[in-house]
C-alpha positions in Angstrom: 22.2 134.9 -279.4 23.2 137.9 -281.3 26.0 138.7 -278.9 27.5 135.2 -279.2 27.3 135.4 -283.0 29.2 138.7 -282.9 31.9 137.3 -280.6 32.3 134.3 -282.8 32.9 136.4 -285.9 35.3 138.7 -284.0 37.3 135.7 -282.9 37.5 134.3 -286.4 39.0 137.7 -287.6 41.3 137.9 -284.5 42.6 134.3 -285.1 43.3 135.1 -288.8 45.2 138.3 -288.0 47.1 136.6 -285.2 48.2 133.6 -287.3 49.3 135.9 -290.2 51.3 138.3 -288.0 52.9 135.5 -286.0 53.9 133.7 -289.2 55.5 136.9 -290.4 57.4 137.5 -287.1 58.9 134.0 -286.9 59.6 133.8 -290.7 60.5 137.4 -291.3 63.8 136.5 -293.0 61.9 134.6 -295.6 59.4 137.5 -296.2 62.3 140.0 -296.5 64.4 137.7 -298.6 67.2 137.7 -296.1 70.1 135.5 -297.0 73.9 135.5 -297.2 75.1 136.8 -300.6 75.8 133.6 -302.6 79.2 132.6 -303.9 79.5 133.3 -307.6 82.3 132.6 -310.0 83.9 135.4 -312.0 84.7 133.1 -314.9 82.6 134.2 -317.9 80.9 131.3 -319.7 77.8 130.7 -321.7 76.3 128.6 -318.9 77.1 130.4 -315.6 77.5 128.3 -312.6 74.7 128.1 -310.1 75.2 130.3 -307.0 76.1 128.4 -303.9 76.7 129.1 -300.2 80.0 130.9 -299.4 82.3 128.9 -297.2 82.6 131.8 -294.8 79.4 133.3 -293.6 79.5 135.8 -290.7 76.3 136.9 -288.9 77.3 140.4 -287.5 75.2 142.0 -284.7 75.9 145.4 -283.3 75.4 147.0 -279.9 72.7 145.1 -278.0 73.4 147.1 -274.9 71.6 145.0 -272.3 70.3 147.4 -269.6 69.7 146.5 -265.9 69.7 148.1 -262.5 71.1 151.4 -263.7 67.9 151.9 -265.8 65.6 151.0 -262.9 64.6 152.9 -259.8 66.0 151.9 -256.5 65.3 148.5 -255.2 63.0 149.8 -252.5 60.9 151.6 -255.2 59.3 148.2 -256.0 57.8 148.2 -252.5 55.8 150.7 -250.5 58.2 152.7 -248.3 55.4 154.9 -247.0 53.7 151.8 -245.5 56.8 151.1 -243.5 56.7 154.6 -242.0 53.0 154.4 -241.4 53.3 151.1 -239.7 56.0 152.4 -237.4 54.0 155.5 -236.5 50.8 153.5 -236.0 52.3 150.8 -233.8 54.3 153.3 -231.7 53.1 155.7 -229.0 50.4 158.0 -230.4 52.2 161.3 -230.1 51.8 164.5 -232.0 54.8 163.6 -234.1 53.4 160.2 -235.0 50.0 161.8 -235.8 51.7 164.2 -238.1 53.5 161.3 -239.8 50.3 159.5 -240.3 48.7 162.5 -241.9 51.7 163.3 -244.0 52.2 159.8 -245.4 48.7 159.0 -246.6 49.0 161.2 -249.6 52.5 160.0 -250.6 51.3 156.4 -250.3 48.7 157.0 -252.9 50.3 159.7 -255.1 53.9 158.6 -255.1 54.4 154.9 -254.1 51.7 153.5 -256.3 53.0 155.4 -259.3 56.6 154.5 -258.5 55.9 150.8 -258.3 54.0 150.9 -261.6 56.9 152.5 -263.3 59.4 150.1 -261.8 57.6 146.9 -262.8 56.8 148.4 -266.2 60.5 148.9 -266.7 61.3 145.4 -265.5 58.8 144.0 -268.0 60.4 146.1 -270.7 63.8 144.7 -269.9 62.5 141.2 -270.0 60.7 141.8 -273.4 63.9 143.5 -274.8 65.9 140.4 -273.9 63.5 138.1 -275.7 63.3 140.5 -278.7 67.1 140.4 -279.1 67.0 136.6 -278.6 64.4 136.3 -281.3 66.7 138.1 -283.8 69.7 135.9 -283.1 67.7 132.6 -282.9 65.7 133.2 -286.1 68.6 134.4 -288.2 70.9 131.7 -287.1 68.2 129.1 -287.9 67.3 130.6 -291.3 70.6 131.9 -292.7 72.9 129.2 -291.4 76.0 131.3 -290.6 79.4 129.6 -290.1 80.4 132.3 -287.6 78.7 134.9 -285.4 80.0 138.1 -283.9 78.6 140.9 -281.6 80.5 144.1 -282.3 80.7 145.6 -278.8 78.5 147.3 -276.3 77.1 144.0 -275.1 75.8 145.7 -271.9 74.6 149.2 -271.4 77.1 150.7 -269.0 80.8 150.2 -268.0 80.1 151.8 -264.6 78.0 148.9 -263.2 79.1 146.9 -260.2 80.7 143.5 -260.6 77.5 141.8 -259.3 75.4 143.6 -261.9 77.9 142.8 -264.6 77.6 139.1 -263.8 73.8 139.4 -263.9 73.8 141.0 -267.3 76.4 138.4 -268.5 74.1 135.7 -267.3 71.1 137.2 -269.2 73.3 137.5 -272.3 74.3 133.8 -272.3 71.2 132.2 -270.9 68.4 134.3 -272.5 69.6 136.5 -275.4 72.2 134.1 -276.9 70.9 131.0 -275.2 72.2 128.6 -277.9 75.5 130.4 -278.3 78.6 130.1 -276.2 81.8 132.0 -275.4 84.9 131.3 -277.6 87.1 129.0 -275.6 90.4 130.3 -274.1 92.2 127.4 -275.8 91.3 129.1 -279.2 92.0 132.7 -278.2 95.2 132.1 -276.3 97.3 131.5 -279.4 96.8 132.3 -283.1 95.8 128.9 -284.5 95.2 127.8 -288.1 92.3 125.4 -288.9 90.5 124.3 -292.0 87.5 126.5 -292.9 84.3 124.6 -292.2 85.9 121.6 -290.5 84.8 122.6 -287.0 81.0 123.0 -287.1 81.1 124.2 -283.5 82.0 127.7 -284.8 78.4 128.4 -285.8 77.5 128.2 -282.1 80.4 130.3 -280.8 79.8 134.0 -280.4 82.9 136.2 -281.1 82.4 139.2 -278.7 84.1 142.5 -279.3 84.8 144.9 -276.4 82.8 148.1 -276.5 83.0 151.3 -274.5 80.0 150.3 -272.5 81.7 147.0 -271.6 85.2 148.2 -270.6 85.1 152.0 -271.0 87.1 154.4 -273.2 90.8 154.8 -272.8 90.5 157.3 -270.0 88.4 155.0 -267.7 89.5 151.5 -268.9 90.9 149.7 -265.9 92.4 146.2 -265.5 89.4 145.2 -263.4 87.0 145.9 -266.2 89.2 144.1 -268.8 89.4 141.1 -266.5 85.7 140.8 -265.9 84.9 141.3 -269.6 87.3 138.5 -270.6 86.0 136.2 -267.9 82.4 136.5 -269.0 82.6 137.3 -272.8 86.0 136.3 -274.0 89.4 137.8 -274.8 89.6 141.4 -275.9 92.5 141.0 -278.3 93.0 137.8 -280.3 93.1 136.3 -283.8 92.5 133.0 -285.6 93.0 131.8 -289.2 91.0 129.6 -291.5 92.4 127.9 -294.5 90.2 126.9 -297.5 91.3 123.3 -297.6 93.9 120.9 -296.2 95.7 120.3 -299.4 99.5 120.7 -299.5 100.9 123.9 -300.9 101.4 123.8 -304.6 104.2 125.1 -306.9 103.8 127.0 -310.1 106.3 124.6 -311.8 108.9 127.2 -312.6 112.4 126.7 -311.3 113.1 128.6 -308.2 109.5 129.4 -307.5 108.5 129.3 -303.8 105.6 127.2 -302.6 102.1 128.8 -302.9 100.2 128.6 -299.6 96.6 127.6 -299.5 94.1 130.6 -299.4 93.6 131.8 -295.9 91.2 134.1 -294.1 92.4 135.9 -291.0 89.9 137.0 -288.3 91.4 139.7 -286.0 89.5 140.9 -282.9 90.9 144.2 -281.7 90.1 146.4 -278.7 90.4 149.7 -280.4 89.1 151.7 -277.4 92.6 152.4 -276.0 94.5 153.1 -279.2 94.1 156.8 -278.5 95.5 158.8 -275.5 95.5 159.8 -272.7 94.8 156.4 -271.3 94.1 155.6 -267.7 96.3 152.4 -267.8 99.2 152.7 -270.1 100.1 149.0 -269.6 96.8 147.9 -271.1 97.3 150.3 -274.0 100.8 148.9 -274.6 99.3 145.3 -274.6 96.9 146.4 -277.3 99.7 147.9 -279.5 101.9 144.8 -278.9 99.1 142.6 -280.1 98.5 144.7 -283.2 102.2 144.7 -284.1 102.4 141.0 -283.6 99.5 140.6 -286.1 101.4 142.8 -288.6 104.7 141.1 -288.3 103.2 137.5 -288.6 101.2 138.4 -291.7 102.0 137.1 -295.1 103.7 139.4 -297.6 101.4 142.1 -299.0 102.0 140.7 -302.5 100.2 137.5 -301.4 96.6 137.9 -302.5 95.6 134.5 -301.3 95.1 135.8 -297.8 92.5 138.3 -296.5 91.9 140.0 -293.2 88.6 140.5 -291.4 89.0 143.1 -288.7 86.4 143.1 -286.0 86.5 146.1 -283.7 84.1 148.5 -282.0 85.2 152.1 -282.8 84.9 153.1 -286.4 87.9 154.6 -288.3 88.2 158.3 -288.7 86.1 160.0 -291.4 85.1 163.5 -292.1 81.8 165.1 -291.0 78.8 164.3 -293.2 80.0 160.8 -294.3 78.1 159.0 -291.5 75.7 160.1 -288.8 78.3 160.3 -286.1 80.8 163.0 -286.7 84.4 163.2 -285.3 84.1 163.9 -281.6 86.5 163.7 -278.6 85.9 164.6 -275.0 88.3 164.3 -272.0 88.0 164.0 -268.2 88.8 166.9 -266.1 92.2 167.1 -264.4 90.5 166.0 -261.2 89.8 162.6 -262.8 93.1 162.2 -264.5 92.4 164.1 -267.8 92.0 160.9 -269.8 90.0 160.2 -272.9 86.3 160.3 -271.8 84.4 159.8 -275.0 85.0 159.5 -278.8 82.9 158.8 -281.9 85.7 157.6 -284.1 89.4 156.6 -283.8 91.7 159.5 -284.3 93.1 160.0 -287.8 96.5 158.7 -286.7 95.1 155.6 -285.1 93.1 154.8 -288.2 96.0 155.4 -290.4 98.1 153.0 -288.4 95.5 150.2 -289.0 95.2 150.9 -292.7 98.9 151.2 -293.4 100.1 148.7 -290.8 97.5 145.9 -290.6 96.4 146.2 -294.2 99.8 147.3 -295.5 98.5 150.0 -297.9 100.6 153.0 -299.1 100.3 155.9 -301.4 103.8 155.0 -302.7 103.3 152.9 -305.8 106.9 151.6 -305.4 106.1 150.1 -302.0 105.8 146.3 -301.8 102.7 145.1 -303.7 102.5 148.4 -305.4 101.1 150.0 -302.2 97.8 148.2 -302.7 98.2 146.3 -299.5 96.3 143.2 -298.3 92.8 142.3 -299.2 90.3 142.6 -296.4 87.3 144.2 -294.8 86.5 146.1 -291.5 83.4 145.5 -289.4 82.7 148.0 -286.6 79.9 149.1 -284.2 79.4 152.1 -282.0 77.4 154.2 -284.5 73.9 152.9 -283.9 72.7 154.2 -287.2 75.2 152.2 -289.2 77.4 153.3 -292.1 79.1 151.8 -295.1 82.2 153.5 -296.5 85.4 153.0 -298.5 88.7 154.3 -297.2 91.2 155.2 -299.9 94.2 157.3 -300.7 93.6 159.7 -303.6 95.6 158.9 -306.7 97.5 162.3 -306.6 98.7 161.8 -303.0 102.3 161.3 -304.1 105.1 159.1 -302.8 105.4 161.1 -299.5 102.0 159.9 -298.5 98.7 161.6 -298.4 95.7 161.9 -296.1 93.3 159.0 -296.2 89.8 159.8 -297.4 86.4 158.1 -296.9 83.5 157.9 -299.3 80.2 156.3 -299.0 80.3 152.8 -300.5 77.4 153.5 -302.8 79.4 156.4 -304.4 82.8 154.7 -304.4 82.5 152.4 -307.5 85.0 154.5 -309.5 87.6 154.2 -306.8 87.5 150.4 -306.5 90.2 149.1 -308.9 93.7 147.7 -308.9 95.4 151.1 -308.9 94.0 152.8 -305.8 94.7 151.3 -302.4 91.5 151.1 -300.3 89.4 149.0 -298.0 85.7 148.8 -297.1 84.5 149.5 -293.6 81.0 148.5 -292.6 79.6 149.9 -289.4 76.8 147.5 -288.6 73.5 149.2 -287.6 72.5 148.4 -284.0 70.2 145.4 -283.3 68.3 147.4 -280.7 64.6 147.8 -281.3 64.8 151.6 -281.8 67.0 150.8 -284.9 64.9 148.1 -286.4 66.5 145.0 -285.0 69.2 145.0 -287.7 71.8 142.3 -288.5 74.6 142.1 -291.1 75.3 139.2 -293.3 78.8 138.9 -294.6 79.9 136.3 -297.2 83.5 135.6 -298.1 85.1 133.2 -300.6 88.3 132.8 -302.6 87.9 133.2 -306.3 90.6 131.2 -308.1 90.1 133.0 -311.4 90.7 136.4 -309.7 93.3 134.9 -307.4 91.9 136.8 -304.4 89.2 136.9 -301.8 85.7 138.3 -302.5 83.4 139.9 -299.9 79.7 140.6 -300.2 77.4 142.1 -297.6 73.7 142.4 -297.0 71.4 143.3 -294.1 68.2 142.0 -292.5 65.9 143.8 -290.1 62.9 142.5 -288.2 61.4 145.9 -287.4 61.1 148.0 -284.3 60.4 146.3 -280.9 56.8 147.5 -280.9 56.0 145.1 -283.6 57.3 142.2 -281.5 55.3 143.4 -278.5 52.1 144.0 -280.5 52.1 140.5 -282.1 52.7 138.7 -278.8 50.0 140.8 -277.0 47.6 140.0 -279.9 48.5 136.3 -279.6 47.8 136.4 -275.8 44.4 138.2 -276.4 43.4 135.7 -279.0 44.3 132.7 -276.8 42.3 134.1 -273.9 39.4 134.8 -276.2 39.4 131.3 -277.7 39.6 129.8 -274.2 36.8 131.9 -272.8 34.6 131.1 -275.8 35.2 127.4 -275.7 34.4 127.3 -272.0 31.3 129.3 -272.4 30.1 127.0 -275.2 30.6 124.0 -273.0 28.7 125.4 -270.0 25.8 126.7 -272.0 24.8 123.3 -273.5 21.1 122.1 -272.7 20.7 119.7 -269.8 18.6 116.5 -270.2 15.3 116.7 -272.2 14.0 119.8 -270.5 12.7 122.6 -272.7 15.3 125.3 -273.2 15.4 128.6 -275.0 18.0 129.5 -277.6 20.4 130.7 -274.9 20.3 127.2 -273.2 18.3 128.3 -270.1 15.9 125.7 -268.8 12.4 127.1 -268.2 9.3 125.4 -266.5 6.1 124.6 -268.6 3.3 127.2 -268.7 0.7 127.2 -265.8 -2.3 126.6 -268.0 -1.0 123.3 -269.3 -1.9 120.3 -267.2 0.8 117.7 -266.8 -0.3 114.3 -267.9 -0.2 111.8 -265.1 2.1 108.9 -265.4 -0.1 105.9 -266.4 -0.3 102.9 -264.0 0.1 99.4 -265.2 -1.6 96.2 -263.9 0.1 92.9 -263.4 -0.3 92.0 -267.1 1.7 95.1 -268.1 -1.5 96.8 -269.6 -2.0 100.4 -268.8 -5.0 100.9 -266.4 -5.9 104.1 -268.2 -6.1 102.2 -271.4 -8.4 99.6 -269.8 -10.6 102.3 -268.4 -10.9 104.0 -271.8 -11.8 100.7 -273.4 -14.4 99.9 -270.8 -15.9 103.3 -271.1 -16.2 102.9 -274.9 -17.9 99.6 -274.4 -20.4 101.1 -272.0 -21.1 103.9 -274.3 -21.7 101.5 -277.1 -24.2 99.5 -275.0 -26.0 102.6 -274.1 -26.3 103.7 -277.7 -27.8 100.3 -278.8 -30.4 100.1 -275.9 -33.8 101.5 -276.9 -36.2 103.1 -274.5 -39.5 101.2 -273.6 -42.6 102.4 -275.0 
């Protein structure tokens, strides 16, 4: 009885902890206050307007890096290879060689094969749990924050060296398990740069804009046509752009004679494969295609003086920055001459490649006499690659001069004095990885056009679920709680007393003591009167007669 009472109390505590922790896990955005930064008006008034949802809300996820067979042992490691050898030796002719094999394989069977199979299946379970952990982040944030667009900033899988079959398997896991409710951006959209009304097509919230990462297609020195083709087939095009206009109204005029039409505010999303901007490249044709795309985006942009348009650049490699600004420092490594001498690895773009993006795509210049005063186009850059994440502001120092100067980078938190209408600059956010080791992070970017300022406004926040061990611990706790409740309920049912038999507190039926005589079942006569009752009455009558009879003198 005491043991059952103890188990009951432990289950009550276990259920309470399980319910509380599971509620947190599935509502963690609410507990952390995760939400897209609200749209706010810059117009000063005594009664400020109520914040509302921004029309463009981008859920940014970085570097999921789905692992697979390259992180597992060999396929045969999930079996017992020593058993095969033992069986062949045992079923063959018993020779000295076979006997030696039998003796030499008993120890490996126990010491090696068992441990190998445990490690293999543990890793497979880890990969399965990691997929569901990543899926939980995407599913929960998409449900809670209601993004209009979603992007994954490269390194969708864990290695560019996998076979085509393994690439397809990881792609299937990506779409059918991790991003189950999402889908690839259709080729009809990525083929040509289209313009559509922002918010008109609700299907964008279910599309996943995938960026090519080094673990997907390789660095410039090992990026082949085959890798680009398979990436684009499974995840979408590597270089493309699309545009969203705020509304469908016709362009307006200022009313002054000779004024040109003012186009509707527009936001431009550019997806760029930045991994082959630097040299030497394995395939110069692929590199040329990337530069042709980048130049096409530049030449089809609105004039830099037009502040009604803004550019959101989505790419994998961060722009160049000095050591100490972010966790990853500038680093380049190259293949040996035997393997072509191409670019093998890099942490950032080169300085020249980054400068080309800042001055070409965003149209910024240190020359104040350049178009737009050198301030360039409004915009923001989102990158991946550096798993720790980083938030910086790229700018040209005020004393750079007309001949141009070197671009500098400063952490966003320390750059408030540089953000004004006299210094050209743009913000770059390297989104921290969504992998469990980095806290399951996600970025929330809001963008809206402020008519009072006459330009686009960007605000950014983050949301993290916590390391993957939290996800594992809560689900293991839920499993233990469910098993405990089931066992307790079944035990309570089977320990119930049976019939009217005497039972002890534990529900065990016991026979009556030996010194207690069982009362016979009374018989009944034809009139329904108990014979024992009749006998007792007759005996009482006889006793009464004997008591009234007096002895003779």
